[in-house]
N, C-alpha and C positions, 0 to 999 in steps of 0.2 A: 074533955068537954069541947063542944063545938062553939066557935065564936060566932056571935050574931053579926050578920052583915048590916051595914048601914044602908039607907035608901039609895044613896049615891053609888055605893059599891055594888048594889044589886043591879042597878040600871046599867052600870059599866059592864058587868058580867053578862047580862042579858043582851046587851048591845053587841058585845064581842061574839057571843054565841049566834046571834041573829046574822051578823056579818059573815061568820064562818059558814053558816048554813046557806046564805045567799051565794057566796063564792063557790061552794060545792055544787049548788044547783046550776050556776052559770057555767062552771067547768063541765058538768055533765051535759048541759045543753050544747055547748060548742063541740065536745067530743062526739055527741050523737049526730050533730050537723056534719062534721067532718067525715064520719063513717057513711052517712047517707049520700053525701056528695061523691065520695070515693066509689061507693057501690053504683051510683048512677053513672059515673064516668066509665066504669068497667062494662056495664050493660050497653051503654051507647057505643063504646069502642067495639065491643063484640058484635053488635048489630051492624055497625058501619062496615066492619071487616067482611061480614057475610054479604052485605049489600054491594060492596065494591068489587066482589069477585067478578071474574070475566063473564060475559054473556055466553049462552050456549053456542052461539056462532063463533065467538072468539075461542072458546074451549075446543070446538071442532077443528078449527084451523091449527091451533096449537098442537093437538094430538096428531093430526094428519102430518104436520111437519116433523114432529118428534118420531113418528113411525118411519117416515122416509129417512130421517137422520140415522135411526137405528139400522135400517136395511143398508144404508151406505157404509155404516161402521162395520157391519158384517162383511160386506164386499171387500173392504180394505183391511180386514182383520184388526180393526181399531178396538182393542179390548178395553181401553180406558173409557171411550165413549159408551161402549156397550155396558160397562159396569155402572156408569152414571145413570143410564136409562133403565136398566133392569132392577126390579125390586129384589131384595135379598132372598125372598122366598119364591122367586120366579119359577114357573114350571112351563115347559113346552111339551105337548103330546103330539107326535107325528101321526100321519095316517096309518102307518104300520104298527102303531102302538108303542113305539119307543118313547121314553120319557127323558127329558133333559132338564137339568137345573141351571141356575145361574153359573155355578162353578163349571159345569160341563160346557156351557156356551163360551165362557172365557178361555177355558183350556183349548177348545177348538180354534178360537181366534189366534192362539199362540202356537198352533200346530202346523201341519203340512198342507193345509187347504189353500189353494190359490183360486180366487174367484175371477171369472171373466164377466159374469152377469149375476146380479142379485137385485132385480128391479121389479117394482110393483106396477101393476096395471089395474085399471078399473077400481081404484080405491074408494071406499065409502066409509065414513066415520059417523057413528051415532053416539050421542051424549045423553046420559041420564044422571043429572046432578054431578056427583063426584066419580062417576064411572063412565068410561067410553069404550066402545068396541070398534075396531078397525077391521073391515073385511076387504080383501083384495086378492088379486091373482098375482102370484109371484113367479118370475122366471129365474131359476138358478142354473148357472152353468159354471162348473168349477172342476178343478183337478185336485185329487187327493192321492198321494203316493203313486203318481203317474197314471191314475185311472180317471178318465173324463166322465163327468156326470152332467146331464143336460135335461132338465125337466121343468114343467110348469104345474102349479097346483094352487088351489084356493086355501086361504088361511083366515083365521079370526084371531086378532090380538086384543087383549083386554088391558086397559090402562085404568089406574085409580089415582085420583088426586090425593096427595099426601101433603103434610106440612112442608116437605122439600120439593113439591111440584108433582107433576104427573109422572107415574112410574108404570112400566110395563110389567104386569103381574102374571099374565097367563096367555099362552098361545096354543092354538090347535090348528093343525094343517090336514088337508085332505090327502088322499093318495093321488099320485099323478094320474091323469086320464090314461086309459089303456093305450090309446094311439098317441099319447103325449101331444095332443092337439095344441096348436098355437092359437 
């Protein structure tokens, strides 16, 4: 049999239930507020990070300098600098159709090639958001296995902004002009 509660016992039980419900609503409110504030912070930080990114002119200068640094690294057979600049899935297609990967480029840097010249001329950099294309004329003069090579050609190098910075992802070079004009 159930015991009948007195009026004072009923009001204590109702009061405790009401207090528990109020505390649960308060806890739910503060957890919701904390979630909303956290979400707002993430959105603001993500927007700020995008807004703080470099201007197109700053990007152009950065990529121009990076491409010159890459060409200097090739000239000095600096495989470490080349590896830092090249994307892991890098591809270079030459005017003759030969295809080089990042591994190929780094192997060449550790090989028998000695550069006298590897210098850009008439460099132009165009930036579209997170992609940049460098177009320039390159003078390569090098010796490999005792054989001298001296030619000039046009190339286009494509860079992409990654979380680790700008990376050289694709290159394409022309054939040297027939008269190897300077």
